[in-house]
N, C-alpha and C positions, 0 to 999 in steps of 0.2 A: 411544498408543505412549509406551515407556520408551525415552528417549534420551541416551547419555552423548556429551559432547563432552569431548576430552582437548586442553587446550592452553587457557589463558584469555588469549591475545593478541587480536590486532585482530580476526581472523575467528572465532575460536574465541568470543569475547564477543558478536560479532553473531549469529552461528547460534545461539548457546544463549537469547538473548533472544528471537531470532524464533520460534524452536521454541516456548520455553515460552509466547509472549504466544497461539501457537496450539493453545494447550490440552493439549500433551503434557508427560508427567513427564520432567522434564529434569534429570541431574546433570552437574556441571561438575568435572572433574579438574584441580586446577593446583596447584601447589608452595606459594602462599601463600595456601592455602583460608580462613583464619583472616579476612583482611583484608578477605574478599569480602561484598558485601550479599546478602540473598536476591533481590534485585529487579534487573533490569537494563533500563534504560531505553535504547531506540533512537531516536535522533535523525536528521532528516535534514539535508540541508546547511545549513540556514538555523541548524537548533540553537536555535531559541526554547523549541519545546514537543516533548517526546517524543512521536514518531509511533507507539509501542506501548512497553507495559513488559511484561516476562515474569517471572514468579516460578520460581525454582530450587528444585527439591524437595530438592535437595542439592548442596552444595559441600564438596568433600574431596580430600585428598592421598593417599588410601588407593586403590590402583587395584582393588584387589579390590572393594571395595564400590562403586566407580563401575561396573564392567563387571558384575558378577554380575546375571542376569535382564534385562540391557538387551536391547531388539529390536534396535537400533543402537548401533554406537560409532564415531564420528565423528572421526578424527584430524585434529587442524591443526597439528602441530608439522612442523618444516622437515625436510627429507630427511636432512640430518646428525644427527639425533637417531631415525632409524628403527630404528636395528640395536638400541641398548639398550632403546627401547621396546617392539621385537618379543620380545625375551627374557621380558620382563615377561610380555606378554600372553598369550603362546602357552598357559601352564597355565591362564590364566583363561579364554579364549575358549571357547564352548562351540558344537556343530553348530547350526545354522539360525540363528546370530547374523549379523547384517550388520555387516561393518567396513569403513568408507568413509574414505577418505582425501581430504584437500582442500588444493592440488591432488594429482591422484593421480600424477603421475609418479615411476618408479622404485620404488613401493609393492611391486610384486610381486616383487623382489628381496629383500624384508626380509620378507613376511609370507607367505610359502607356506606356513609349517607351521600356520598358521591355517587356512588351505584346507583343507589336508589333515585338520583335525580336522572339517570340515563346514560351516564358516564360508563366508560368500559375501563376497569381497573386491571394492568398487566403489571407482570413484573419478570426482571431476569433473575434466573438463579443464582448467578454471579456476575461480578464485573465483567467485562467483555477484554479487559486489558488492564494491567496494573498501570498506574499513572502517578506521576510525582510533578509538582509544581516546578517549573524551572523560575519564573519570575509569576507571582500574584497578579491576574489581570491581563496577562500580555502571552505567557509561554508555559507550554508544558510537555511533559517527556511521556511517549507511550513506550511501556516496555511490558515483555511478557505477554503480548495480544495471542488470543485465545484463537484456535483454529474455527469454533462456533460458537452460538450460544443458544441458550435453553431458556424458552418463553412458557410463563402461564399466566393465567386471567380468570377472572369472574365477570360474568359469566364464563364457564369453561371454554365453551365454543368459540369467544371471541378472539383467543391466541390463533386459531385457523384462520380467521378473517384478517388478521394483523400482521401475520408472519412475513408474509412480501413486502411490506411496509419497513417492518423492522429491519428484515434482512438488508433492505437498499439503505437505510439509515445509517448502519454500523458497517457495511460492505463485507458482511458474514453469513453462513448459512445460518438457518434457525431450525434448530430442534424444538416441537412441541411438546410440553409436559401435559399428564395426564390430568392435572388437578392442581390447585394452588398451596394446597397442603405439602406438597413436595417442596416448593420453596421456603415454607417457614421451615421445616424440619431438615433442609442442608445445613450440614455440619460445617460448612467453612470458617466463619468468624464465631459462631457459639460455641463449636468444640476445639477449633484450633486454638484460636486466640486464649480462650480463658484457662484451657489446661498449661499450655506455655506460662502463662503469668501468674498461675496460682503455685507451679513448680518453682519457676523463676524467684518468686519473693515467699516463697514458703518460709514460715519464722519470722518474717519481718514484722516489725512493729515500732512506735514512735521513737525516734532516738537512734534508729539504725541507718545508716548512710553507706553508699556504694562510690566509689573514685570515679567512675564515670557511667555514662550512659550506655547500657548494655546491648549489643547487637541482639536484635530480637530472632531472627533466623539464622544466621551465622554461626552464633556460638549456641544453636539449639542443644539440649542436652538429652541423653538416654532417660533422664526421668521424665522429661516432658514427653517423650514419645510413648513411655510406658501408661503414664495417665493418659494421655490423647487416645491410644489403642482402647483402653479401659471405659472411656467415655463413649466413643465412636460406638463400640461393640455394645453397649447398652442405648444408645439410639436406635441400632437397627434391630433390638429386641424390641422395642417400642413400636417401630414400623410393621413389624411382621405382628403384633398384637392387635393394631390398629387396622390393618388389612383383614385380618379374619374376623373382626368385629363390624366391620363396614362397607367389606368388599372395595374400597378405594384402593387404586394402584400406588402403591410407594417404592416401586423398583427403583425409581431414577433418583433417591435419595440415597446415592452412594456413599458405601463407607470410604472414609478417609483412607485406609489401607488399599481400596482399590484406586482410587482418585490419584494417590501418589505411588502406586506400583510397589507398596512398601509393607509386606504381611509381617514382618518382625519389628521390634522397637529400634533394633540395630540399624537394618535397613532405612526405617522411617527417619532417624537420625540423620543419616548419611546423604539421604535425598534433600530433606528440608534444609538441611544448612549448606547445601551444594548448589541451591537453584539461582543460577545468575540474576534474574530479575529481582531476586530479595537480597542481593549483595547490599550491604553498607545500612541498610534499614533498622533504626534504633528503637527502643522500645519506650512505652507510655511512661516516661519518667520526666522529672524535673531537677535542674539545680537549685537548690536552696541557698548554697554558698561557694566559693570555688573548690571543685574536687569532691563535692558531697550531692550525690544524688539520691532521691527518693521516688517510691511511684506516684505518677501522676492522677489521682484519682477522678480528676474531672476530665481527663481524656475519653473519646469514643469508645477506645478499646474496653472501658471499664463500664461506663454509663449506658452503653447500647449493646456491647456484647455479652457482660454478666447480666445486667439488670433486666434486659429484654430479651435478646437472643436466648443465653441459657436457662434463663427464667421461665420461658414459654415451654421450652422442652421438658423442663422439671415440672412444669404444673399439668401438660399432657401426661407425663407418666404415671403422676397422682391420680389423673382422671381416668385413666386406664389400667391401674391397680399394677403398675410395673416397677419394680424395684430398681433404682439406680444408684448404687452405693458410691460410685465413682464420680457420677454428676454432682450428688448431695454434698460430697466430700469438697467439691469445687465450689459448690454454692456456699456452703458455711463458712468457708474460707472468705469468701467475698463479704458477705454478711458481716463477720467477727472484725475484719481487717478495715473496710474501706468506712464503716459507719454509715453508710447511705441507706436511707429508708425509703426512698422513691423508687418504684421499681413498677414492672408489667404486673396488672391484675385485671385481666379484661376476658379472660376465656369463659364461655358459656357453662351451665350450671351441670350439663350432662354430656357424655360422651356421645350420645346419639343428636343432640343438638350442636356439638363441634362438628361433626362428620356431614350434618345436612349442610352446613357452610359450603361445602367443597363440592357437592354434586352438581 
């Protein structure tokens, strides 16, 4: 198959390397194309020797060259970049192409025009593996690979048609999700990241600095877990409310307490802080002077996970009349602290119209 990967970050590089190593014609679209090697080495956690090497057929910063004639177009950009990308993609996408987003949350609000042209929109509920660049454009680590991947689509039955292809691409079994709303309400980044950040930087204001970049997971706190569990519970209430109003099946929007097998804040703290694949991962911070670190509000943790991921959940709760005091407190912290004024604002005007998108 001819496969285009849009985005040369952690997960995009890993996917391109894996797909190419499995014998596919892979094109990488990235803004720094001239700096890339034609080969991508994929390393395991030990990092001594590559597990596999994939040869890329094309590395380009020309979106038309990347997309034209591709069977699959995989988007790995953060949600905050969907809108400008979708405007450029719509004229280039052809009927029959598969446009897939990793992770898939919120993509339905931006790539609908591609579906109208006859493309299929698919999304993974979560990334298939934690990925970390070893050397940009040349090598990447594959860490914490999952035992299976979950796939949803618009139209909803496209996931059934394409599950075999997706399974072959990732060399993993595929579970088909009942509808695309499951993707958008999955609490991984929109709840996991935002509650951690809001508790980590609670009380921060201009002038406060930290002596080092905080380990995001290894130094996870009880306060972070308490806020996470509160917001996760509110999301589950929203899911049950939508199910009653629409008959959409949202049972696969799994609580983080189930996902991490941690029913209490104490258990959650021990679990998250001890996950080997998360070891050494730092926080969205920047050093403004030696030994002076502050939150980096330009990071995708802020620009995507708050301004899009959490904002979508907050707006859906308002649409269905579900009170979410924990989520609202995290959102208000972001608005007051970041100064950001650009965020998601694309929900349909009614709950009925929203639900109809996913049938």
